[in-house]
N, CA, C and O atoms as a GROMACS GRO file, in nm:
protein
  288
    1MET      N    1   6.831  -3.350   0.390
    1MET     CA    2   6.908  -3.467   0.423
    1MET      C    3   6.816  -3.588   0.443
    1MET      O    4   6.850  -3.700   0.407
    2PHE      N    5   6.699  -3.562   0.501
    2PHE     CA    6   6.603  -3.671   0.525
    2PHE      C    7   6.560  -3.735   0.394
    2PHE      O    8   6.551  -3.858   0.385
    3VAL      N    9   6.533  -3.654   0.294
    3VAL     CA   10   6.488  -3.706   0.164
    3VAL      C   11   6.596  -3.791   0.100
    3VAL      O   12   6.567  -3.896   0.043
    4VAL      N   13   6.721  -3.748   0.109
    4VAL     CA   14   6.831  -3.825   0.052
    4VAL      C   15   6.843  -3.960   0.121
    4VAL      O   16   6.863  -4.062   0.055
    5VAL      N   17   6.831  -3.963   0.252
    5VAL     CA   18   6.839  -4.089   0.327
    5VAL      C   19   6.724  -4.182   0.288
    5VAL      O   20   6.746  -4.302   0.269
    6ILE      N   21   6.603  -4.129   0.275
    6ILE     CA   22   6.489  -4.211   0.236
    6ILE      C   23   6.508  -4.266   0.095
    6ILE      O   24   6.476  -4.382   0.070
    7MET      N   25   6.558  -4.185   0.004
    7MET     CA   26   6.579  -4.231  -0.134
    7MET      C   27   6.688  -4.338  -0.140
    7MET      O   28   6.676  -4.432  -0.219
    8VAL      N   29   6.791  -4.324  -0.061
    8VAL     CA   30   6.897  -4.426  -0.058
    8VAL      C   31   6.844  -4.556   0.000
    8VAL      O   32   6.872  -4.664  -0.054
    9LEU      N   33   6.767  -4.549   0.107
    9LEU     CA   34   6.710  -4.671   0.165
    9LEU      C   35   6.610  -4.737   0.071
    9LEU      O   36   6.604  -4.860   0.064
   10ALA      N   37   6.532  -4.657  -0.001
   10ALA     CA   38   6.434  -4.713  -0.094
   10ALA      C   39   6.500  -4.780  -0.213
   10ALA      O   40   6.439  -4.867  -0.276
   11SER      N   41   6.622  -4.742  -0.245
   11SER     CA   42   6.687  -4.800  -0.362
   11SER      C   43   6.774  -4.921  -0.329
   11SER      O   44   6.848  -4.969  -0.415
   12THR      N   45   6.767  -4.970  -0.207
   12THR     CA   46   6.844  -5.089  -0.171
   12THR      C   47   6.779  -5.214  -0.230
   12THR      O   48   6.659  -5.215  -0.257
   13ARG      N   49   6.858  -5.316  -0.250
   13ARG     CA   50   6.811  -5.438  -0.314
   13ARG      C   51   6.694  -5.506  -0.241
   13ARG      O   52   6.600  -5.548  -0.308
   14PRO      N   53   6.696  -5.521  -0.108
   14PRO     CA   54   6.583  -5.587  -0.041
   14PRO      C   55   6.451  -5.512  -0.059
   14PRO      O   56   6.346  -5.574  -0.079
   15ILE      N   57   6.455  -5.381  -0.051
   15ILE     CA   58   6.333  -5.302  -0.068
   15ILE      C   59   6.283  -5.313  -0.212
   15ILE      O   60   6.163  -5.328  -0.235
   16LEU      N   61   6.374  -5.305  -0.308
   16LEU     CA   62   6.333  -5.316  -0.448
   16LEU      C   63   6.275  -5.454  -0.479
   16LEU      O   64   6.176  -5.466  -0.551
   17LYS      N   65   6.336  -5.558  -0.426
   17LYS     CA   66   6.286  -5.694  -0.449
   17LYS      C   67   6.148  -5.713  -0.386
   17LYS      O   68   6.061  -5.777  -0.445
   18LEU      N   69   6.128  -5.658  -0.267
   18LEU     CA   70   5.997  -5.666  -0.203
   18LEU      C   71   5.892  -5.591  -0.284
   18LEU      O   72   5.782  -5.642  -0.305
   19ALA      N   73   5.925  -5.472  -0.329
   19ALA     CA   74   5.830  -5.394  -0.410
   19ALA      C   75   5.803  -5.462  -0.543
   19ALA      O   76   5.689  -5.464  -0.589
   20GLU      N   77   5.907  -5.518  -0.605
   20GLU     CA   78   5.889  -5.585  -0.734
   20GLU      C   79   5.804  -5.710  -0.718
   20GLU      O   80   5.720  -5.740  -0.804
   21ALA      N   81   5.823  -5.785  -0.610
   21ALA     CA   82   5.744  -5.906  -0.587
   21ALA      C   83   5.597  -5.872  -0.563
   21ALA      O   84   5.508  -5.940  -0.613
   22SER      N   85   5.572  -5.766  -0.487
   22SER     CA   86   5.432  -5.728  -0.463
   22SER      C   87   5.367  -5.674  -0.589
   22SER      O   88   5.249  -5.701  -0.614
   23MET      N   89   5.442  -5.598  -0.668
   23MET     CA   90   5.385  -5.547  -0.793
   23MET      C   91   5.370  -5.658  -0.897
   23MET      O   92   5.283  -5.651  -0.983
   24ALA      N   93   5.455  -5.761  -0.890
   24ALA     CA   94   5.442  -5.874  -0.982
   24ALA      C   95   5.312  -5.949  -0.958
   24ALA      O   96   5.248  -5.995  -1.052
   25LYS      N   97   5.273  -5.961  -0.831
   25LYS     CA   98   5.147  -6.028  -0.801
   25LYS      C   99   5.029  -5.952  -0.860
   25LYS      O  100   4.937  -6.011  -0.915
   26VAL      N  101   5.033  -5.820  -0.847
   26VAL     CA  102   4.924  -5.738  -0.901
   26VAL      C  103   4.928  -5.739  -1.053
   26VAL      O  104   4.822  -5.748  -1.117
   27ALA      N  105   5.046  -5.730  -1.112
   27ALA     CA  106   5.057  -5.732  -1.258
   27ALA      C  107   5.011  -5.864  -1.315
   27ALA      O  108   4.952  -5.868  -1.423
   28ASN      N  109   5.037  -5.974  -1.244
   28ASN     CA  110   4.991  -6.105  -1.291
   28ASN      C  111   4.840  -6.118  -1.285
   28ASN      O  112   4.781  -6.195  -1.361
   29LEU      N  113   4.775  -6.044  -1.196
   29LEU     CA  114   4.628  -6.043  -1.194
   29LEU      C  115   4.572  -5.980  -1.321
   29LEU      O  116   4.463  -6.016  -1.366
   30PHE      N  117   4.647  -5.886  -1.377
   30PHE     CA  118   4.605  -5.820  -1.501
   30PHE      C  119   4.661  -5.888  -1.626
   30PHE      O  120   4.648  -5.834  -1.736
   31GLY      N  121   4.721  -6.003  -1.610
   31GLY     CA  122   4.769  -6.078  -1.725
   31GLY      C  123   4.920  -6.085  -1.738
   31GLY      O  124   4.970  -6.165  -1.816
   32GLY      N  125   4.992  -6.004  -1.664
   32GLY     CA  126   5.138  -6.009  -1.668
   32GLY      C  127   5.202  -5.951  -1.792
   32GLY      O  128   5.321  -5.970  -1.815
   33SER      N  129   5.124  -5.880  -1.873
   33SER     CA  130   5.179  -5.822  -1.995
   33SER      C  131   5.262  -5.698  -1.963
   33SER      O  132   5.269  -5.654  -1.848
   34LEU      N  133   5.323  -5.643  -2.064
   34LEU     CA  134   5.402  -5.522  -2.046
   34LEU      C  135   5.314  -5.406  -2.004
   34LEU      O  136   5.354  -5.324  -1.921
   35PHE      N  137   5.194  -5.398  -2.060
   35PHE     CA  138   5.100  -5.294  -2.020
   35PHE      C  139   5.056  -5.312  -1.876
   35PHE      O  140   5.040  -5.214  -1.804
   36ALA      N  141   5.037  -5.436  -1.833
   36ALA     CA  142   4.999  -5.462  -1.694
   36ALA      C  143   5.109  -5.418  -1.598
   36ALA      O  144   5.080  -5.362  -1.493
   37TRP      N  145   5.234  -5.442  -1.634
   37TRP     CA  146   5.345  -5.396  -1.551
   37TRP      C  147   5.349  -5.244  -1.547
   37TRP      O  148   5.365  -5.185  -1.440
   38TRP      N  149   5.336  -5.181  -1.662
   38TRP     CA  150   5.339  -5.035  -1.669
   38TRP      C  151   5.230  -4.974  -1.582
   38TRP      O  152   5.255  -4.883  -1.504
   39PHE      N  153   5.108  -5.025  -1.597
   39PHE     CA  154   4.996  -4.974  -1.520
   39PHE      C  155   5.016  -4.997  -1.371
   39PHE      O  156   4.987  -4.909  -1.289
   40THR      N  157   5.064  -5.115  -1.335
   40THR     CA  158   5.084  -5.148  -1.194
   40THR      C  159   5.191  -5.061  -1.130
   40THR      O  160   5.174  -5.012  -1.018
   41ILE      N  161   5.300  -5.041  -1.201
   41ILE     CA  162   5.408  -4.958  -1.145
   41ILE      C  163   5.360  -4.814  -1.127
   41ILE      O  164   5.386  -4.752  -1.023
   42LEU      N  165   5.289  -4.761  -1.225
   42LEU     CA  166   5.245  -4.622  -1.214
   42LEU      C  167   5.130  -4.606  -1.114
   42LEU      O  168   5.124  -4.504  -1.044
   43ALA      N  169   5.041  -4.702  -1.105
   43ALA     CA  170   4.928  -4.691  -1.012
   43ALA      C  171   4.969  -4.729  -0.871
   43ALA      O  172   4.945  -4.653  -0.777
   44LEU      N  173   5.029  -4.845  -0.855
   44LEU     CA  174   5.064  -4.892  -0.721
   44LEU      C  175   5.186  -4.818  -0.666
   44LEU      O  176   5.198  -4.800  -0.545
   45GLY      N  177   5.274  -4.775  -0.754
   45GLY     CA  178   5.390  -4.700  -0.710
   45GLY      C  179   5.354  -4.570  -0.644
   45GLY      O  180   5.416  -4.530  -0.545
   46SER      N  181   5.255  -4.502  -0.697
   46SER     CA  182   5.214  -4.376  -0.635
   46SER      C  183   5.137  -4.400  -0.504
   46SER      O  184   5.140  -4.316  -0.414
   47VAL      N  185   5.070  -4.514  -0.494
   47VAL     CA  186   4.999  -4.547  -0.370
   47VAL      C  187   5.100  -4.580  -0.259
   47VAL      O  188   5.070  -4.560  -0.141
   48LEU      N  189   5.218  -4.629  -0.296
   48LEU     CA  190   5.321  -4.656  -0.196
   48LEU      C  191   5.362  -4.530  -0.122
   48LEU      O  192   5.413  -4.537  -0.010
   49GLY      N  193   5.339  -4.413  -0.182
   49GLY     CA  194   5.370  -4.288  -0.116
   49GLY      C  195   5.290  -4.268   0.011
   49GLY      O  196   5.330  -4.190   0.098
   50SER      N  197   5.177  -4.337   0.025
   50SER     CA  198   5.098  -4.328   0.147
   50SER      C  199   5.162  -4.407   0.260
   50SER      O  200   5.147  -4.372   0.377
   51PHE      N  201   5.232  -4.514   0.226
   51PHE     CA  202   5.294  -4.599   0.327
   51PHE      C  203   5.436  -4.556   0.360
   51PHE      O  204   5.479  -4.562   0.475
   52ILE      N  205   5.508  -4.513   0.259
   52ILE     CA  206   5.642  -4.459   0.278
   52ILE      C  207   5.640  -4.317   0.225
   52ILE      O  208   5.537  -4.272   0.175
   53THR      N  209   5.749  -4.247   0.234
   53THR     CA  210   5.748  -4.110   0.184
   53THR      C  211   5.738  -4.108   0.033
   53THR      O  212   5.773  -4.206  -0.034
   54GLU      N  213   5.691  -3.999  -0.020
   54GLU     CA  214   5.674  -3.986  -0.165
   54GLU      C  215   5.806  -3.996  -0.241
   54GLU      O  216   5.809  -4.060  -0.346
   55PRO      N  217   5.916  -3.937  -0.194
   55PRO     CA  218   6.042  -3.956  -0.267
   55PRO      C  219   6.086  -4.103  -0.271
   55PRO      O  220   6.142  -4.148  -0.371
   56GLY      N  221   6.060  -4.177  -0.165
   56GLY     CA  222   6.094  -4.319  -0.165
   56GLY      C  223   6.010  -4.398  -0.264
   56GLY      O  224   6.062  -4.485  -0.333
   57ALA      N  225   5.881  -4.366  -0.271
   57ALA     CA  226   5.793  -4.435  -0.364
   57ALA      C  227   5.829  -4.403  -0.508
   57ALA      O  228   5.825  -4.492  -0.594
   58MET      N  229   5.863  -4.279  -0.535
   58MET     CA  230   5.901  -4.241  -0.671
   58MET      C  231   6.036  -4.301  -0.710
   58MET      O  232   6.059  -4.332  -0.827
   59THR      N  233   6.126  -4.318  -0.613
   59THR     CA  234   6.253  -4.384  -0.640
   59THR      C  235   6.230  -4.530  -0.678
   59THR      O  236   6.288  -4.579  -0.775
   60ILE      N  237   6.146  -4.598  -0.603
   60ILE     CA  238   6.115  -4.738  -0.632
   60ILE      C  239   6.048  -4.750  -0.769
   60ILE      O  240   6.084  -4.836  -0.848
   61SER      N  241   5.952  -4.664  -0.797
   61SER     CA  242   5.881  -4.669  -0.924
   61SER      C  243   5.975  -4.641  -1.041
   61SER      O  244   5.968  -4.709  -1.144
   62SER      N  245   6.061  -4.542  -1.026
   62SER     CA  246   6.151  -4.509  -1.136
   62SER      C  247   6.253  -4.620  -1.160
   62SER      O  248   6.287  -4.648  -1.275
   63LEU      N  249   6.302  -4.683  -1.055
   63LEU     CA  250   6.397  -4.792  -1.074
   63LEU      C  251   6.331  -4.914  -1.138
   63LEU      O  252   6.392  -4.982  -1.220
   64LEU      N  253   6.206  -4.942  -1.101
   64LEU     CA  254   6.135  -5.054  -1.163
   64LEU      C  255   6.100  -5.023  -1.309
   64LEU      O  256   6.107  -5.111  -1.394
   65LEU      N  257   6.062  -4.898  -1.338
   65LEU     CA  258   6.037  -4.860  -1.477
   65LEU      C  259   6.165  -4.872  -1.559
   65LEU      O  260   6.161  -4.917  -1.674
   66ALA      N  261   6.277  -4.832  -1.502
   66ALA     CA  262   6.404  -4.844  -1.574
   66ALA      C  263   6.436  -4.990  -1.602
   66ALA      O  264   6.485  -5.023  -1.710
   67LYS      N  265   6.409  -5.076  -1.507
   67LYS     CA  266   6.440  -5.218  -1.524
   67LYS      C  267   6.348  -5.284  -1.627
   67LYS      O  268   6.392  -5.366  -1.707
   68LYS      N  269   6.219  -5.249  -1.623
   68LYS     CA  270   6.122  -5.318  -1.707
   68LYS      C  271   6.107  -5.257  -1.846
   68LYS      O  272   6.080  -5.329  -1.942
   69PHE      N  273   6.124  -5.124  -1.860
   69PHE     CA  274   6.090  -5.060  -1.986
   69PHE      C  275   6.207  -4.993  -2.057
   69PHE      O  276   6.220  -5.004  -2.179
   70TYR      N  277   6.291  -4.925  -1.984
   70TYR     CA  278   6.396  -4.848  -2.050
   70TYR      C  279   6.501  -4.938  -2.112
   70TYR      O  280   6.573  -4.895  -2.201
   71ASP      N  281   6.510  -5.063  -2.066
   71ASP     CA  282   6.601  -5.159  -2.129
   71ASP      C  283   6.552  -5.197  -2.269
   71ASP      O  284   6.632  -5.234  -2.356
   72LEU      N  285   6.420  -5.188  -2.289
   72LEU     CA  286   6.363  -5.224  -2.420
   72LEU      C  287   6.391  -5.116  -2.522
   72LEU      O  288   6.351  -5.129  -2.637
   0.00000   0.00000   0.00000
Protein backbone atom coordinates (compact mmCIF):
# COMPACT_ATOMS: atom_id res chain seq x y z
CA MET A 1 0.00 0.00 0.00
CA PHE A 2 2.90 2.34 0.78
CA VAL A 3 4.34 1.94 -2.72
CA VAL A 4 0.99 2.71 -4.34
CA VAL A 5 0.62 5.88 -2.26
CA ILE A 6 4.15 7.02 -3.15
CA MET A 7 3.56 6.37 -6.85
CA VAL A 8 0.29 8.30 -6.79
CA LEU A 9 1.91 11.25 -5.02
CA ALA A 10 4.86 11.21 -7.42
CA SER A 11 2.55 11.37 -10.42
CA THR A 12 0.75 14.53 -9.33
CA ARG A 13 1.12 17.64 -11.46
CA PRO A 14 3.13 19.79 -8.96
CA ILE A 15 5.70 17.05 -8.40
CA LEU A 16 6.03 16.36 -12.13
CA LYS A 17 6.41 20.06 -12.93
CA LEU A 18 9.08 20.44 -10.26
CA ALA A 19 10.98 17.41 -11.53
CA GLU A 20 10.63 18.54 -15.15
CA ALA A 21 11.87 22.04 -14.33
CA SER A 22 14.91 20.72 -12.48
CA MET A 23 15.71 18.25 -15.26
CA ALA A 24 15.22 21.00 -17.86
CA LYS A 25 17.97 23.02 -16.22
CA VAL A 26 20.34 20.07 -16.37
CA ALA A 27 19.32 19.16 -19.93
CA ASN A 28 19.92 22.76 -21.03
CA LEU A 29 23.46 22.52 -19.67
CA PHE A 30 24.01 19.68 -22.14
CA GLY A 31 22.50 21.64 -25.01
CA GLY A 32 18.80 20.94 -24.59
CA SER A 33 18.71 18.38 -27.39
CA LEU A 34 16.60 15.25 -27.40
CA PHE A 35 19.64 13.21 -26.40
CA ALA A 36 20.33 15.61 -23.53
CA TRP A 37 16.78 15.13 -22.26
CA TRP A 38 17.02 11.36 -22.60
CA PHE A 39 20.34 11.23 -20.75
CA THR A 40 19.14 13.61 -18.03
CA ILE A 41 15.92 11.72 -17.39
CA LEU A 42 17.68 8.37 -17.18
CA ALA A 43 20.64 9.61 -15.14
CA LEU A 44 19.00 12.16 -12.85
CA GLY A 45 15.78 10.17 -12.58
CA SER A 46 17.56 7.25 -10.99
CA VAL A 47 19.42 9.59 -8.62
CA LEU A 48 16.05 10.89 -7.43
CA GLY A 49 15.58 7.47 -5.86
CA SER A 50 18.06 8.55 -3.20
CA PHE A 51 15.89 11.50 -2.19
CA ILE A 52 12.49 9.88 -2.62
CA THR A 53 11.61 6.23 -2.85
CA GLU A 54 12.67 4.28 -5.91
CA PRO A 55 9.09 3.62 -7.13
CA GLY A 56 8.40 7.35 -6.97
CA ALA A 57 11.55 8.18 -8.94
CA MET A 58 10.77 5.57 -11.57
CA THR A 59 7.20 6.88 -11.86
CA ILE A 60 8.49 10.41 -12.46
CA SER A 61 11.08 9.19 -14.97
CA SER A 62 8.61 7.06 -16.88
CA LEU A 63 6.04 9.85 -17.10
CA LEU A 64 8.67 12.31 -18.34
CA LEU A 65 9.95 9.78 -20.88
CA ALA A 66 6.38 9.26 -22.07
CA LYS A 67 5.89 13.00 -22.45
CA LYS A 68 9.19 13.71 -24.20
CA PHE A 69 9.81 10.59 -26.31
CA TYR A 70 6.87 8.26 -26.70
CA ASP A 71 4.82 11.02 -28.32
CA LEU A 72 7.42 11.13 -31.10
